[in-house]
Steps between C-alpha positions, in 0.01 A plus 500: 500500500824454691455365846707557811433360840211646701462395861127560493451196280765265641404435860538158653194284521496439873298253692257637756750407771782670308300819459426501871870456584600793278222714642628429849856588403399835352273575793783416740738743328230767471426474871872501580579811294200677653673480839813680380557867575400726213537859379352702213839573338540608139214285377126500442470202737623427850850354500566206733848448643674162497871443570587860415310532173150622413220399265125534485308197622414316173852488350656418838267201526605410144868518598440259787291263288769500231758414764287204603402369155735615224731233360767644273631327190859547380382675183285758683582869465384748762489875437528697825436873535355760731182677387558779247834367377361448146404142569264489201781581257738235634220241509442559131874485419542178697199327344588609145863391544430160655226418248656658190507163322139415581365850434702685232522868585437605141156335492278734700184335371547195721736615775351458850551871572233572240245330723651502850652760726859414609372449856291208375801347325732535800269488805581615852520218754336705777253701289384249239608145579437441870170680545138429596561157654591358160816306425576529127609208291857616446582175323281619213744782421750407229866519592666734572245638745524875556382670818535838668503628856549807718618283793828575676764238422485352850125433461526303174373141514778272624460273199593797282811610687617139541448402136700596191221718357597854393403832658507832313482817712425845362601796715429869454644820645331537842395861448347428160325197642352707781370773271354243260326328788391832647334624181273195487440329833547805722254711300253211489529450876437868568193495278359220716589687817325810369182304427509360853560853634846405628775758480729419205864412549757763423780414261741545790316221685525280193878554490517406869310177438722415203828566682379300801393204290124530557438425133368195316763223535709690747802726507607569142872474570473172692306353210774606256779365718331165550521424128830687453664280764343188351648589162843552654483158662326315214560683170393192306159511674420872541527772236480857635393756241463877526210677334716800406763283330235304312358824363845610384591167344192284443672281238793411723273424795256287300799299378621468860152388606488239222839360596408485866179301453680262263320610186810596301436674172701361214716742301261449212203604711682805632597601148138447401396764750331288766619723786377816329173320427449414868576856607256640245227251593537581871531875457279720716307645207470163322341329799295802607336530159381139488125468541538251786690766696254775416180324602595172669536416870730278706378313807708556814432395856328829583283512187504582130754757385464683170800415283538863397615580856814294439600735219499842659777717360811495717803728493815430703606795712150651501514590870532875448122542491446324832796505739661794673878504503492396867280198425723393213806547719353277769436216255850543354656493846308187590620339177860592573478372859322173421714407199834604646756224466289289264638629166148569383445851362249690292570790268 
């Protein structure tokens, strides 16, 4: 069986004193976040505000713990996204590209994706690494280490922004992102509110929260611009990708991704179909139909998540069933206003 790194089995063996120190650090951040102002927002959990961005309590504590503990290595690659930007797909593309020599894409019998969800292969810093008072043994991960995050650029660990490690950012059209998020989290939140006999949110309220930035990891457009500006200033360090362009030209973007992380495909490998093989391996249907993604679960900071939930069918531009023309216009106007002068546009 092919193995890929699992944090659940690679935690540091701490002394009793070390465990106590880490427990104190997590308790300190938990107590600190608990004092921040909070709002329900477009989420199933309360969102706490810190320096202009929002997150529920567990991942915000993880962000702060990562800032305290994480030590970047030059070969590290970080994938940054906002929720519902097709993070799972890019995680799979990144892992398959970086490890194409170690795990041939044409050998499904022993590829890690046969046994592990992409979120296990490229774990979130704030949802999977820095959780439950445990500091993972990151030195046990073979180079290059791959991580993911929903953090805004300005909240990344200093060792990451100061080092020569690479950052890949995947953006998505704001309106499509909102409707994708709405169809899952918003419905789930309202189901909880109904059980607790609390009046459900209207979709108009959800649009208000989104346009005002009361969403997980803050205002959508600020998040985009943080990484967009970083790419403009450090193109050798930050690669800014668009979901829509990747769907139109997956081959060209996988090649761009490979070149950026330093894993150049030789002409012979390209002629041999390695890029097409990666795209096929990481295709929505290919991953969805694997047994591990039908019946398996992935551990996140707030509990076990069924892998099948990461493979819900998504269609770009599917807002017609949810938004009124006025709601769509408001999101479009916010996009135009926030991105004006930044040369960042969406079709």
